C-alpha positions as CSV (number, residue, x, y, z in Angstrom):
1,M,-7.6,-5.3,-18.0
2,T,-5.2,-6.9,-16.2
3,D,-4.6,-4.6,-13.0
4,E,-6.2,-6.6,-10.1
5,I,-8.2,-4.0,-7.6
6,L,-7.8,-4.7,-4.1
7,T,-10.1,-4.2,-0.9
8,L,-8.4,-2.8,2.3
9,K,-9.1,-6.5,4.1
10,E,-6.8,-7.9,1.0
11,V,-4.3,-5.3,1.0
12,A,-3.6,-5.8,4.8
13,D,-3.6,-9.3,4.3
14,Y,-1.0,-9.3,1.0
15,L,0.9,-6.4,3.5
16,K,0.7,-8.7,7.1
17,L,-0.6,-5.0,8.7
18,A,-3.7,-5.1,11.1
19,E,-6.7,-3.4,8.8
20,K,-7.1,-0.5,11.1
21,T,-3.0,0.3,10.1
22,A,-3.7,-0.1,6.5
23,Y,-6.3,2.0,6.9
24,R,-4.4,4.6,8.3
25,L,-1.8,4.9,6.1
26,A,-4.4,4.7,3.5
27,A,-6.1,8.0,5.0
28,E,-2.7,9.4,5.7
29,G,-1.5,9.3,1.9
30,K,1.1,7.0,2.9
31,L,-0.3,3.8,0.9
32,P,-1.7,4.7,-2.7
33,G,-5.1,4.1,-2.6
34,F,-8.7,5.8,-3.7
35,K,-12.2,5.6,-2.3
36,V,-15.1,3.8,-4.1
37,G,-18.4,5.2,-2.4
38,G,-16.7,5.7,0.8
39,S,-14.5,2.7,0.7
40,W,-10.9,2.0,-0.2
41,R,-9.5,0.4,-3.2
42,F,-6.3,-0.3,-4.3
43,K,-4.8,-0.9,-7.7
44,Q,-2.3,-4.1,-7.0
45,T,0.9,-2.6,-9.4
46,D,0.5,0.4,-7.0
47,I,0.5,-1.4,-4.3
48,E,3.9,-3.6,-5.8
49,R,5.4,-0.6,-6.9
50,W,4.8,1.2,-3.2
51,I,7.3,-1.9,-1.7
52,E,9.5,-1.3,-4.1
53,E,10.3,2.1,-3.4
54,K,10.2,1.9,0.6
55,K,12.7,-0.9,-0.7
56,A,14.9,1.3,-2.2
57,S,14.4,4.0,0.1
58,S,15.0,2.0,3.3
59,K,18.5,0.3,1.1
60,D,19.5,4.1,0.8
61,I,19.2,5.2,4.3
62,N,21.1,1.6,5.3
63,D,23.8,2.1,2.9
64,K,24.9,5.5,4.4
65,G,25.3,4.2,7.9
């Protein structure tokens, strides 16, 4: 299995966010993750895909202006 599973702290560090912000985004369903025993976990590939989607959608917005 090559999909690395990240903790909330690791995702926050990876995205350069406060842990509280990463937690809020995950809880609101804005950051792709899942809970295991009450703790958030994230597949690294899902996070990378989410980043690319955000980049694409912000580019679309910027191109329209």
